[in-house]
N, CA, C and O atoms as a Tinker XYZ file with bonds, in Angstrom:
   384  protein
     1  N     33.012000    8.564000   19.896000    73     2
     2  CA    33.380000    7.624000   20.929000    64     1     3
     3  C     32.291000    6.571000   21.044000    63     2     4     5
     4  O     31.142000    6.837000   20.691000    81     3
     5  N     32.615000    5.425000   21.512000    73     3     6
     6  CA    31.664000    4.339000   21.645000    64     5     7
     7  C     30.889000    4.520000   22.941000    63     6     8     9
     8  O     31.485000    4.581000   24.017000    81     7
     9  N     29.577000    4.606000   22.849000    73     7    10
    10  CA    28.752000    4.712000   24.053000    64     9    11
    11  C     28.552000    3.327000   24.641000    63    10    12    13
    12  O     28.600000    2.329000   23.922000    81    11
    13  N     28.333000    3.265000   25.920000    73    11    14
    14  CA    28.243000    1.999000   26.632000    64    13    15
    15  C     26.955000    1.237000   26.345000    63    14    16    17
    16  O     26.929000    0.017000   26.503000    81    15
    17  N     25.891000    1.908000   25.931000    73    15    18
    18  CA    24.608000    1.244000   25.800000    64    17    19
    19  C     24.559000    0.250000   24.650000    63    18    20    21
    20  O     23.928000   -0.796000   24.802000    81    19
    21  N     25.175000    0.509000   23.532000    73    19    22
    22  CA    25.176000   -0.426000   22.414000    64    21    23
    23  C     26.573000   -0.451000   21.820000    63    22    24    25
    24  O     26.893000    0.312000   20.909000    81    23
    25  N     27.386000   -1.330000   22.346000    73    23    26
    26  CA    28.810000   -1.281000   22.087000    64    25    27
    27  C     29.186000   -1.681000   20.669000    63    26    28    29
    28  O     30.149000   -1.141000   20.124000    81    27
    29  N     28.467000   -2.602000   20.057000    73    27    30
    30  CA    28.898000   -3.124000   18.767000    64    29    31
    31  C     28.446000   -2.279000   17.596000    63    30    32    33
    32  O     29.039000   -2.376000   16.522000    81    31
    33  N     27.430000   -1.459000   17.751000    73    31    34
    34  CA    26.879000   -0.722000   16.624000    64    33    35
    35  C     27.454000    0.676000   16.477000    63    34    36    37
    36  O     27.026000    1.416000   15.591000    81    35
    37  N     28.405000    1.060000   17.309000    73    35    38
    38  CA    28.879000    2.431000   17.266000    64    37    39
    39  C     30.298000    2.579000   16.741000    63    38    40    41
    40  O     30.871000    3.666000   16.817000    81    39
    41  N     30.868000    1.524000   16.217000    73    39    42
    42  CA    32.157000    1.648000   15.558000    64    41    43
    43  C     31.957000    2.293000   14.196000    63    42    44    45
    44  O     30.934000    2.052000   13.554000    81    43
    45  N     32.894000    3.099000   13.740000    73    43    46
    46  CA    32.797000    3.598000   12.364000    64    45    47
    47  C     32.781000    2.426000   11.382000    63    46    48    49
    48  O     33.418000    1.401000   11.626000    81    47
    49  N     32.064000    2.575000   10.288000    73    47    50
    50  CA    31.886000    1.469000    9.339000    64    49    51
    51  C     33.206000    0.941000    8.799000    63    50    52    53
    52  O     33.351000   -0.266000    8.610000    81    51
    53  N     34.168000    1.819000    8.548000    73    51    54
    54  CA    35.460000    1.381000    8.026000    64    53    55
    55  C     36.175000    0.481000    9.033000    63    54    56    57
    56  O     36.751000   -0.544000    8.669000    81    55
    57  N     36.127000    0.875000   10.280000    73    55    58
    58  CA    36.790000    0.083000   11.317000    64    57    59
    59  C     36.024000   -1.206000   11.570000    63    58    60    61
    60  O     36.630000   -2.256000   11.780000    81    59
    61  N     34.699000   -1.135000   11.553000    73    59    62
    62  CA    33.882000   -2.326000   11.777000    64    61    63
    63  C     34.161000   -3.386000   10.715000    63    62    64    65
    64  O     34.315000   -4.564000   11.038000    81    63
    65  N     34.226000   -2.973000    9.448000    73    63    66
    66  CA    34.486000   -3.937000    8.378000    64    65    67
    67  C     35.906000   -4.495000    8.474000    63    66    68    69
    68  O     36.131000   -5.667000    8.172000    81    67
    69  N     36.852000   -3.678000    8.887000    73    67    70
    70  CA    38.228000   -4.151000    9.058000    64    69    71
    71  C     38.321000   -5.147000   10.203000    63    70    72    73
    72  O     38.986000   -6.175000   10.076000    81    71
    73  N     37.666000   -4.858000   11.310000    73    71    74
    74  CA    37.654000   -5.782000   12.447000    64    73    75
    75  C     37.038000   -7.112000   12.038000    63    74    76    77
    76  O     37.523000   -8.176000   12.424000    81    75
    77  N     35.963000   -7.046000   11.251000    73    75    78
    78  CA    35.285000   -8.268000   10.824000    64    77    79
    79  C     36.151000   -9.061000    9.857000    63    78    80    81
    80  O     36.250000  -10.282000    9.976000    81    79
    81  N     36.779000   -8.381000    8.902000    73    79    82
    82  CA    37.609000   -9.050000    7.903000    64    81    83
    83  C     38.836000   -9.698000    8.535000    63    82    84    85
    84  O     39.206000  -10.815000    8.172000    81    83
    85  N     39.462000   -9.009000    9.471000    73    83    86
    86  CA    40.660000   -9.535000   10.128000    64    85    87
    87  C     40.348000  -10.452000   11.304000    63    86    88    89
    88  O     41.253000  -11.059000   11.876000    81    87
    89  N     39.072000  -10.556000   11.669000    73    87    90
    90  CA    38.617000  -11.395000   12.788000    64    89    91
    91  C     39.351000  -11.032000   14.078000    63    90    92    93
    92  O     39.829000  -11.905000   14.803000    81    91
    93  N     39.430000   -9.746000   14.349000    73    91    94
    94  CA    40.185000   -9.236000   15.494000    64    93    95
    95  C     39.627000   -9.778000   16.805000    63    94    96    97
    96  O     40.386000  -10.228000   17.663000    81    95
    97  N     38.313000   -9.739000   16.965000    73    95    98
    98  CA    37.714000  -10.169000   18.232000    64    97    99
    99  C     37.878000  -11.670000   18.444000    63    98   100   101
   100  O     38.038000  -12.120000   19.579000    81    99
   101  N     37.839000  -12.443000   17.369000    73    99   102
   102  CA    38.072000  -13.885000   17.465000    64   101   103
   103  C     39.507000  -14.156000   17.916000    63   102   104   105
   104  O     39.748000  -15.032000   18.747000    81   103
   105  N     40.450000  -13.402000   17.368000    73   103   106
   106  CA    41.854000  -13.578000   17.748000    64   105   107
   107  C     42.105000  -13.146000   19.191000    63   106   108   109
   108  O     42.966000  -13.713000   19.864000    81   107
   109  N     41.371000  -12.161000   19.667000    73   107   110
   110  CA    41.480000  -11.785000   21.084000    64   109   111
   111  C     41.101000  -12.967000   21.973000    63   110   112   113
   112  O     41.801000  -13.280000   22.936000    81   111
   113  N     39.987000  -13.619000   21.641000    73   111   114
   114  CA    39.542000  -14.769000   22.435000    64   113   115
   115  C     40.530000  -15.923000   22.343000    63   114   116   117
   116  O     40.831000  -16.560000   23.352000    81   115
   117  N     41.044000  -16.202000   21.135000    73   115   118
   118  CA    41.982000  -17.310000   20.962000    64   117   119
   119  C     43.294000  -17.072000   21.701000    63   118   120   121
   120  O     43.971000  -18.023000   22.091000    81   119
   121  N     43.652000  -15.814000   21.892000    73   119   122
   122  CA    44.887000  -15.479000   22.609000    64   121   123
   123  C     44.688000  -15.479000   24.121000    63   122   124   125
   124  O     45.622000  -15.198000   24.871000    81   123
   125  N     43.478000  -15.792000   24.568000    73   123   126
   126  CA    43.214000  -15.839000   26.000000    64   125   127
   127  C     42.866000  -14.494000   26.594000    63   126   128   129
   128  O     42.894000  -14.329000   27.814000    81   127
   129  N     42.539000  -13.535000   25.759000    73   127   130
   130  CA    42.168000  -12.200000   26.236000    64   129   131
   131  C     40.649000  -12.179000   26.334000    63   130   132   133
   132  O     39.952000  -11.838000   25.378000    81   131
   133  N     40.154000  -12.550000   27.509000    73   131   134
   134  CA    38.716000  -12.665000   27.726000    64   133   135
   135  C     38.303000  -11.853000   28.943000    63   134   136   137
   136  O     39.139000  -11.418000   29.735000    81   135
   137  N     37.021000  -11.663000   29.071000    73   135   138
   138  CA    36.459000  -10.851000   30.149000    64   137   139
   139  C     36.621000  -11.552000   31.497000    63   138   140   141
   140  O     36.315000  -12.736000   31.634000    81   139
   141  N     37.096000  -10.819000   32.467000    73   139   142
   142  CA    37.131000  -11.362000   33.823000    64   141   143
   143  C     36.040000  -10.717000   34.664000    63   142   144   145
   144  O     35.396000  -11.391000   35.469000    81   143
   145  N     35.828000   -9.423000   34.486000    73   143   146
   146  CA    34.722000   -8.715000   35.136000    64   145   147
   147  C     34.601000   -7.343000   34.496000    63   146   148   149
   148  O     35.542000   -6.859000   33.868000    81   147
   149  N     33.454000   -6.724000   34.654000    73   147   150
   150  CA    33.261000   -5.374000   34.120000    64   149   151
   151  C     33.033000   -5.348000   32.623000    63   150   152   153
   152  O     32.311000   -6.183000   32.080000    81   151
   153  N     33.648000   -4.392000   31.963000    73   151   154
   154  CA    33.494000   -4.219000   30.521000    64   153   155
   155  C     34.141000   -5.376000   29.772000    63   154   156   157
   156  O     35.114000   -5.962000   30.246000    81   155
   157  N     33.604000   -5.702000   28.607000    73   155   158
   158  CA    34.173000   -6.790000   27.817000    64   157   159
   159  C     35.507000   -6.360000   27.220000    63   158   160   161
   160  O     35.763000   -5.175000   27.008000    81   159
   161  N     36.341000   -7.345000   26.958000    73   159   162
   162  CA    37.638000   -7.061000   26.345000    64   161   163
   163  C     37.463000   -6.501000   24.941000    63   162   164   165
   164  O     38.229000   -5.637000   24.515000    81   163
   165  N     36.463000   -6.987000   24.227000    73   163   166
   166  CA    36.205000   -6.475000   22.877000    64   165   167
   167  C     35.873000   -4.990000   22.922000    63   166   168   169
   168  O     36.368000   -4.220000   22.100000    81   167
   169  N     35.048000   -4.586000   23.867000    73   167   170
   170  CA    34.670000   -3.178000   23.997000    64   169   171
   171  C     35.878000   -2.318000   24.342000    63   170   172   173
   172  O     36.076000   -1.261000   23.744000    81   171
   173  N     36.685000   -2.761000   25.298000    73   171   174
   174  CA    37.865000   -1.987000   25.695000    64   173   175
   175  C     38.867000   -1.878000   24.550000    63   174   176   177
   176  O     39.458000   -0.820000   24.334000    81   175
   177  N     39.058000   -2.975000   23.819000    73   175   178
   178  CA    39.989000   -2.952000   22.690000    64   177   179
   179  C     39.505000   -1.986000   21.610000    63   178   180   181
   180  O     40.295000   -1.208000   21.074000    81   179
   181  N     38.220000   -2.032000   21.291000    73   179   182
   182  CA    37.660000   -1.133000   20.281000    64   181   183
   183  C     37.755000    0.321000   20.722000    63   182   184   185
   184  O     38.037000    1.203000   19.911000    81   183
   185  N     37.524000    0.565000   21.980000    73   183   186
   186  CA    37.600000    1.925000   22.514000    64   185   187
   187  C     39.012000    2.485000   22.396000    63   186   188   189
   188  O     39.195000    3.619000   21.953000    81   187
   189  N     39.997000    1.710000   22.781000    73   187   190
   190  CA    41.391000    2.144000   22.698000    64   189   191
   191  C     41.812000    2.309000   21.240000    63   190   192   193
   192  O     42.528000    3.251000   20.899000    81   191
   193  N     41.369000    1.401000   20.391000    73   191   194
   194  CA    41.697000    1.465000   18.968000    64   193   195
   195  C     41.131000    2.730000   18.324000    63   194   196   197
   196  O     41.797000    3.355000   17.498000    81   195
   197  N     39.919000    3.106000   18.693000    73   195   198
   198  CA    39.289000    4.308000   18.130000    64   197   199
   199  C     39.972000    5.590000   18.596000    63   198   200   201
   200  O     39.946000    6.592000   17.882000    81   199
   201  N     40.578000    5.578000   19.770000    73   199   202
   202  CA    41.284000    6.768000   20.260000    64   201   203
   203  C     42.418000    7.176000   19.326000    63   202   204   205
   204  O     42.720000    8.361000   19.188000    81   203
   205  N     43.035000    6.205000   18.695000    73   203   206
   206  CA    44.145000    6.484000   17.784000    64   205   207
   207  C     43.682000    7.380000   16.642000    63   206   208   209
   208  O     44.364000    8.337000   16.275000    81   207
   209  N     42.514000    7.062000   16.083000    73   207   210
   210  CA    42.030000    7.797000   14.917000    64   209   211
   211  C     41.343000    9.111000   15.279000    63   210   212   213
   212  O     41.113000    9.950000   14.407000    81   211
   213  N     41.019000    9.293000   16.533000    73   211   214
   214  CA    40.421000   10.551000   16.974000    64   213   215
   215  C     41.462000   11.525000   17.505000    63   214   216   217
   216  O     41.124000   12.630000   17.930000    81   215
   217  N     42.724000   11.118000   17.482000    73   215   218
   218  CA    43.830000   11.940000   17.983000    64   217   219
   219  C     43.594000   12.408000   19.415000    63   218   220   221
   220  O     43.855000   13.563000   19.754000    81   219
   221  N     43.106000   11.514000   20.236000    73   219   222
   222  CA    42.885000   11.822000   21.648000    64   221   223
   223  C     43.711000   10.869000   22.496000    63   222   224   225
   224  O     44.045000    9.765000   22.066000    81   223
   225  N     44.032000   11.306000   23.696000    73   223   226
   226  CA    44.622000   10.396000   24.653000    64   225   227
   227  C     43.572000   10.083000   25.720000    63   226   228   229
   228  O     42.496000   10.681000   25.742000    81   227
   229  N     43.893000    9.159000   26.582000    73   227   230
   230  CA    42.901000    8.711000   27.561000    64   229   231
   231  C     42.530000    9.827000   28.538000    63   230   232   233
   232  O     41.372000    9.941000   28.938000    81   231
   233  N     43.495000   10.639000   28.917000    73   231   234
   234  CA    43.247000   11.732000   29.851000    64   233   235
   235  C     42.224000   12.710000   29.277000    63   234   236   237
   236  O     41.288000   13.103000   29.973000    81   235
   237  N     42.391000   13.104000   28.018000    73   235   238
   238  CA    41.454000   14.041000   27.381000    64   237   239
   239  C     40.076000   13.412000   27.208000    63   238   240   241
   240  O     39.063000   14.104000   27.307000    81   239
   241  N     40.033000   12.137000   26.957000    73   239   242
   242  CA    38.752000   11.451000   26.805000    64   241   243
   243  C     37.990000   11.445000   28.117000    63   242   244   245
   244  O     36.775000   11.638000   28.133000    81   243
   245  N     38.695000   11.225000   29.216000    73   243   246
   246  CA    38.038000   11.225000   30.520000    64   245   247
   247  C     37.543000   12.612000   30.913000    63   246   248   249
   248  O     36.591000   12.732000   31.685000    81   247
   249  N     38.177000   13.660000   30.392000    73   247   250
   250  CA    37.738000   15.024000   30.680000    64   249   251
   251  C     36.570000   15.471000   29.803000    63   250   252   253
   252  O     35.932000   16.482000   30.095000    81   251
   253  N     36.288000   14.735000   28.742000    73   251   254
   254  CA    35.255000   15.157000   27.794000    64   253   255
   255  C     33.857000   14.956000   28.370000    63   254   256   257
   256  O     33.689000   14.407000   29.459000    81   255
   257  N     32.858000   15.413000   27.618000    73   255   258
   258  CA    31.465000   15.313000   28.053000    64   257   259
   259  C     30.982000   13.872000   28.112000    63   258   260   261
   260  O     30.065000   13.551000   28.868000    81   259
   261  N     31.596000   13.005000   27.318000    73   259   262
   262  CA    31.154000   11.613000   27.258000    64   261   263
   263  C     31.845000   10.730000   28.293000    63   262   264   265
   264  O     31.763000    9.505000   28.208000    81   263
   265  N     32.509000   11.322000   29.247000    73   263   266
   266  CA    33.266000   10.526000   30.212000    64   265   267
   267  C     32.378000    9.641000   31.078000    63   266   268   269
   268  O     32.869000    8.681000   31.672000    81   267
   269  N     31.091000    9.939000   31.163000    73   267   270
   270  CA    30.198000    9.082000   31.941000    64   269   271
   271  C     29.872000    7.793000   31.198000    63   270   272   273
   272  O     29.442000    6.818000   31.814000    81   271
   273  N     30.073000    7.776000   29.872000    73   271   274
   274  CA    29.748000    6.605000   29.061000    64   273   275
   275  C     30.898000    5.620000   28.924000    63   274   276   277
   276  O     30.702000    4.515000   28.418000    81   275
   277  N     32.082000    5.995000   29.359000    73   275   278
   278  CA    33.250000    5.148000   29.150000    64   277   279
   279  C     33.781000    4.641000   30.487000    63   278   280   281
   280  O     33.500000    5.229000   31.531000    81   279
   281  N     34.550000    3.550000   30.458000    73   279   282
   282  CA    35.093000    3.011000   31.709000    64   281   283
   283  C     36.156000    3.924000   32.301000    63   282   284   285
   284  O     36.747000    4.746000   31.600000    81   283
   285  N     36.387000    3.774000   33.578000    73   283   286
   286  CA    37.424000    4.552000   34.262000    64   285   287
   287  C     38.801000    4.090000   33.794000    63   286   288   289
   288  O     38.942000    3.035000   33.176000    81   287
   289  N     39.803000    4.894000   34.100000    73   287   290
   290  CA    41.147000    4.580000   33.624000    64   289   291
   291  C     41.676000    3.275000   34.206000    63   290   292   293
   292  O     42.493000    2.608000   33.573000    81   291
   293  N     41.227000    2.901000   35.394000    73   291   294
   294  CA    41.687000    1.656000   35.998000    64   293   295
   295  C     41.309000    0.442000   35.158000    63   294   296   297
   296  O     42.098000   -0.496000   35.038000    81   295
   297  N     40.115000    0.449000   34.578000    73   295   298
   298  CA    39.675000   -0.671000   33.743000    64   297   299
   299  C     40.566000   -0.812000   32.515000    63   298   300   301
   300  O     40.921000   -1.924000   32.125000    81   299
   301  N     40.924000    0.303000   31.913000    73   299   302
   302  CA    41.778000    0.269000   30.724000    64   301   303
   303  C     43.191000   -0.168000   31.093000    63   302   304   305
   304  O     43.787000   -0.982000   30.388000    81   303
   305  N     43.729000    0.356000   32.177000    73   303   306
   306  CA    45.075000   -0.031000   32.593000    64   305   307
   307  C     45.131000   -1.512000   32.972000    63   306   308   309
   308  O     46.102000   -2.197000   32.650000    81   307
   309  N     44.107000   -2.005000   33.645000    73   307   310
   310  CA    44.065000   -3.436000   33.970000    64   309   311
   311  C     44.016000   -4.272000   32.698000    63   310   312   313
   312  O     44.668000   -5.312000   32.604000    81   311
   313  N     43.245000   -3.814000   31.726000    73   311   314
   314  CA    43.129000   -4.531000   30.457000    64   313   315
   315  C     44.476000   -4.584000   29.730000    63   314   316   317
   316  O     44.859000   -5.637000   29.219000    81   315
   317  N     45.181000   -3.483000   29.681000    73   315   318
   318  CA    46.442000   -3.426000   28.938000    64   317   319
   319  C     47.599000   -4.098000   29.667000    63   318   320   321
   320  O     48.511000   -4.618000   29.024000    81   319
   321  N     47.578000   -4.097000   30.990000    73   319   322
   322  CA    48.727000   -4.583000   31.754000    64   321   323
   323  C     48.526000   -5.930000   32.427000    63   322   324   325
   324  O     49.386000   -6.364000   33.194000    81   323
   325  N     47.431000   -6.592000   32.163000    73   323   326
   326  CA    47.181000   -7.882000   32.810000    64   325   327
   327  C     48.197000   -8.914000   32.322000    63   326   328   329
   328  O     48.365000   -9.113000   31.118000    81   327
   329  N     48.860000   -9.555000   33.250000    73   327   330
   330  CA    49.958000  -10.457000   32.900000    64   329   331
   331  C     49.484000  -11.753000   32.251000    63   330   332   333
   332  O     50.266000  -12.408000   31.563000    81   331
   333  N     48.235000  -12.137000   32.449000    73   331   334
   334  CA    47.750000  -13.390000   31.865000    64   333   335
   335  C     47.306000  -13.234000   30.416000    63   334   336   337
   336  O     47.052000  -14.236000   29.746000    81   335
   337  N     47.207000  -12.026000   29.922000    73   335   338
   338  CA    46.826000  -11.806000   28.524000    64   337   339
   339  C     48.058000  -11.963000   27.641000    63   338   340   341
   340  O     49.099000  -11.356000   27.893000    81   339
   341  N     47.927000  -12.775000   26.616000    73   339   342
   342  CA    49.039000  -13.045000   25.715000    64   341   343
   343  C     48.958000  -12.131000   24.492000    63   342   344   345
   344  O     48.435000  -12.519000   23.448000    81   343
   345  N     49.478000  -10.927000   24.636000    73   343   346
   346  CA    49.435000   -9.963000   23.537000    64   345   347
   347  C     50.311000  -10.417000   22.378000    63   346   348   349
   348  O     49.984000  -10.162000   21.219000    81   347
   349  N     51.403000  -11.076000   22.671000    73   347   350
   350  CA    52.273000  -11.580000   21.603000    64   349   351
   351  C     51.540000  -12.620000   20.768000    63   350   352   353
   352  O     51.637000  -12.615000   19.541000    81   351
   353  N     50.811000  -13.506000   21.422000    73   351   354
   354  CA    50.039000  -14.520000   20.694000    64   353   355
   355  C     48.942000  -13.862000   19.864000    63   354   356   357
   356  O     48.675000  -14.281000   18.737000    81   355
   357  N     48.308000  -12.835000   20.419000    73   355   358
   358  CA    47.282000  -12.109000   19.671000    64   357   359
   359  C     47.862000  -11.514000   18.392000    63   358   360   361
   360  O     47.262000  -11.634000   17.324000    81   359
   361  N     49.021000  -10.877000   18.493000    73   359   362
   362  CA    49.644000  -10.283000   17.310000    64   361   363
   363  C     50.057000  -11.339000   16.295000    63   362   364   365
   364  O     49.957000  -11.113000   15.089000    81   363
   365  N     50.520000  -12.491000   16.775000    73   363   366
   366  CA    50.868000  -13.574000   15.855000    64   365   367
   367  C     49.633000  -14.106000   15.135000    63   366   368   369
   368  O     49.681000  -14.351000   13.929000    81   367
   369  N     48.534000  -14.286000   15.855000    73   367   370
   370  CA    47.297000  -14.752000   15.228000    64   369   371
   371  C     46.770000  -13.726000   14.234000    63   370   372   373
   372  O     46.282000  -14.093000   13.165000    81   371
   373  N     46.861000  -12.476000   14.569000    73   371   374
   374  CA    46.367000  -11.412000   13.699000    64   373   375
   375  C     47.200000  -11.296000   12.425000    63   374   376   377
   376  O     46.664000  -11.008000   11.355000    81   375
   377  N     48.491000  -11.516000   12.534000    73   375   378
   378  CA    49.362000  -11.368000   11.368000    64   377   379
   379  C     49.385000  -12.600000   10.474000    63   378   380   381
   380  O     49.872000  -12.529000    9.346000    81   379
   381  N     48.875000  -13.716000   10.949000    73   379   382
   382  CA    48.896000  -14.959000   10.151000    64   381   383
   383  C     47.833000  -14.972000    9.088000    63   382   384
   384  O     47.721000  -15.942000    8.338000    81   383
């Protein structure tokens, strides 16, 4: 899991190189998905993305020993459900 103290250096190398090659974080910014307060959007996106490959859900992650290092569920839900974020535009930019 990504610890809060150094967010960019804790991605697995395979995922880090893929994010860099596809310019995922740049496309997040271009789609208007930017930080409003708290954790950065890049950090939250990477955290959610890594959960897929660890076969964990958010509930189990919050119950784990590292739950003090990760944001609360409200931060993730706000990130995913914010109406001003253009997820469709992000996917279009990523697929182009």
